[in-house]
N, C-alpha and C positions, 0 to 999 in steps of 0.2 A: 640527732643531726647535726653535723659538723657546720661551721661558717661557710664553707664553699657551697655546700648543700642549700645552705638558707638563702645566701645570695642567687643561687641558680633559682631557685622557687619564687624569689622575690620579683627578680628581673621577667621569670615568664609571667607572674601575674601582672606586672606592670605593664608589659608589652602586649600580651594575649587578651587579655581583661579588660585591662583599663586604656588601652591604647595610648599609652604616654611613648614617644618615641625614644630612640636609644640614647640621643644626647642628654635627654632630662634624666634618664635611668642613670645613666652614668654620673651624673652630679648628685643624686639621691644617694647612689651606693658608695660615692665617694671612689669611683675607679676611672678608667678609660674607655672610651667609646669602644675600642677594638675588643676590651676585655667584655664589654656588655654582650657584642656578638659572638664571643665566644661561649659565653653563659646560654645563650639562647638558642644557640646550637647543639651545645650539651645536653640542654632541657629537652631537645627533640630526639637526640641520639638514645637517650637514657630513658625515653618513653614517659618523661614528666608530661611533655605537651605531645599530644598527638592530634596531627592536621589531617583533616578528611576534606575533600571538595563533594560538597552535597548539590553544586547547580545541576539542575534537571538536563541542561542542554549538554554539558560533557558526559552525565550518566547515561543520556541517550546515544551519545555519539559511541562511547565504548561499548554498549550493547549493541547497535548496530555492526561495529567490526567483528563482534563475536559471532553474529548470528550469519554475516556474509562468510565469514570464514566455516562456520559449522556446515552451510548448506552448500557452498560453494558459488556463492551468489556475487555478481559484478556490484551489486547495489542494493543497500539494504537502510531504508529511511523509518524512522519511527516518530509519530507524533507525540506531542506532549499528553498528559492525561486530561481527560474533558468530564464535565459535569452530566453531559446529556449525550444520548445518541446522535442527535443532530450535530451538535458541536464535534464529536468522533469523527463523524462523515466529512465535516467541512474541514477539520486539520488535515485530514488524510489527503482531502482535494487540492488543499493550498499547498502540502508538500508535492503532490503529484503535478500541479500546476507549473512549478518552481522547477522541477526536474526536466518536465517535457521541455518547457520554454529554452533552458539552458543546453538541450540537445538538438534542436530542431534545424539549427543551420547545417547540421551534417546528414540530415536525411530528407528524402523527397515525398516520401508517403507515411503518412499516420494513421493507422487503423483504429477503430473506436469500438469498443462493446456496449453495453447497455445497463441500466441502473441507477438508482440513487447515489450512490456513492460517485459514479463518474458523472452525474449531473451536478456534483459540487465541484468536482475538477474543472467542468465546464464553466460554471460561473466563477471559478477563481483564476481561470486565464486572463491576461492582460491583453492588450491590443497592439498587434505587430505588424510587421509586412514580409510575409513568405510566399513571395509570387509565386515559386517553384515548386511549393507544396502541395499535396493532395491529401484530402480527408477521405476514408473509405470507411463505412459502416460494416462491421464484422458479423453482421445478425440482421435478419430480418425486424421490421416495426413491432411494436406489441399494442396493447388496447388503447385506443384514442382516448380512453378517460384517463390516459396516466402517459401523455405524449411526451412530457418534460423529462421522460428516464429513456425514451426509446432512441434507438440508435442513431436513426435518419435526424432527428432534433438535434441529437449531440453533435453530428457531424455539422450540420448547418451552422449551429452556435460557434462552434470551433473555426469555421471557415470565415465567418464573419469577424471573430476576433483576431484572426490571423491573415487576414485579407489573402485568401488562398483558394486553390480549386476544390471542389466537393463531388463525390459520387454520391447517391442514393440507393437503398437497397429496397425495391419495388416488391416486399412479400412480408408476411407477417413473422414474428418469431416462432410461432409455432401453427401449423396449418390444421384447419379443423378436421382433416381424416388424412389418412394414409394415400388415397386418392388424389388429393389435393395437393399432398406434397409431391406426390409422382409429377403432378403436372409441373409445379414450378420448377421442380428439377429439369425438366425438359425444357424451359424457356430459356432463350438465347441470352436474354436480359439477366438473369438470375446467373447464369453460368459464367457472365461476363464479371458481375460485381464478386462472386465467389472467387474468381481467379486473381481480380485485384487484391482482394483480402490477404489470400494466401501469399500474396508477393510483396507486402506492405514491408517497410524498412523497420517499422517499429508498431508493435501493436499494444495498447492498453486494454486490459480486461478485467472486470472485476469477480472476483470468488463469493458464491454464497453456500448457505447450507440448506437445501430444500426441504428437509426435515424440520429444521428449528424456525429459521427465518429466510423467506427468498421472496422475489419479485414474482414469480410464479404464483405463488400461494395468494400474495395479495390480490392480484389480478384475476383470482378465481380459476386457473387452470387446471388446479389439481382437485380431483373428486376424492372422497374416502378411499375409493379402489384403487387411485393412482397411489395416494399416501400407503397404503397398506404394500404396494407393490415395491415401492423406494424403501421402505425399512424390510423387506423378506430380501432383497437383492444387496442389502447392504450398503444403500447409497448415503455419501457422508457429504459429498458436495457437488457443486456444479460451476462452470465455466462456460461462457458462450453457448455453444449446441452441444455440450456434453455433460453427462452425470458421470460421476465417479466414486469409486469404492475406497475403502480404508487401504488400498494396494496403488492407489492413485490409478488405478485402471479404468477406462471407459465403461460404463453398464447400460445395456441397450433396455428402455422401458417404454412403455406406451406413448409419454410425452416425448421422451428424445427422439423416439423415430419419426416423430410428426414436425422436428425442429428444423430450421431452414438456416443455415450459416458455418461460419468456421466451426470446427471441432477440435478437440484436445490435440490428436495428431497432425493437424494442420497448423496450430499454434508451436509445435516441436519444431515444425520446418522454418519458420519465420526468423528472421535474423535477431531482434531484440525483442523480447516480450516483457510488458511492466504488468505487473499483479496488483492490484489493490482491496483492501479489505478493511474492514472496521467493524467491531461488534465481537465481543467474546464468542459468542454462538459459531463464529466463522473459524476458530483457531485450530479445530479437529480438521476442518477442510483444507485449511492453507498447510497444515502439518502432513497432511497424507499426500495434497498434491505437491510437495516439495521432494517426493521420492520418485516423481518423473523429470526428465532433464527439460522443463519447458521455461522455468520461471528466469529471468536474466534481473531483472530490476523488481524488489518486493517492498511496497509501501504501506504499512499497516501501524494500527494504533498501538497505544502502550499495552493494552489487555492482551490483545494477540500475541505480541512481544514476550509477555510475562510467560507466557505458556509454551512459547517455541524455546 
């Protein structure tokens, strides 16, 4: 190693390892300060020093840009890594709240789905005044024992936070029978709320994996026969009133035929659709849903992002 190489290494060690400023390095090496700057630049160019950015926010930003370009999305937001399932949902909910509130001034109607991740979103919202805004549930209510996750409850919370108008969906998410579903379909009240849902400016919906983990399963809607049917028909995910397969295509099942609300085809015709999800078991569901032209803005956790 010649004298110049030794000076380069010495300057790099003092500057990058010991945090000595360039003026002091110049004094120690008996050279000028511009010479120190040249030595440090050469250290990087020759690979003696390798600089890498490890900041998680910057890494997240780069990953968001890559996924948005890969899938043709307007927005991708990725939450930081979390220690628990609840924290992951909360982080995604926080991101969703910030995103929505940054866009509310330009929309007049906001559709809301159902589920625990959207409950975290509603909890994370701030108090604002959007008098011209209307909140519209996109699917019927669910079991009263889980009221905090049902669309009507979430719509109410959002209307209180945003000081705006709200509509309610006076029907269950899943009717007890096909006959009851047909009765609801004939109701003018139900037709009106579905019409409003189809015409919202922005819709927010959560994606689930009905085989691995789902609100339906937790509420006891699935029988063993239903589970077998899901597997036989290769159901990989659910969004609002639709179950879909590995092609992102809707699948008719005993459960889905009794569901009351906005379906996947309806979502495709809504101006902007925000989809949220957390939990690695949702990754395949998101991946296959991306085959359809439905998602505009995707908000997910780091585990799902790593799979995509």
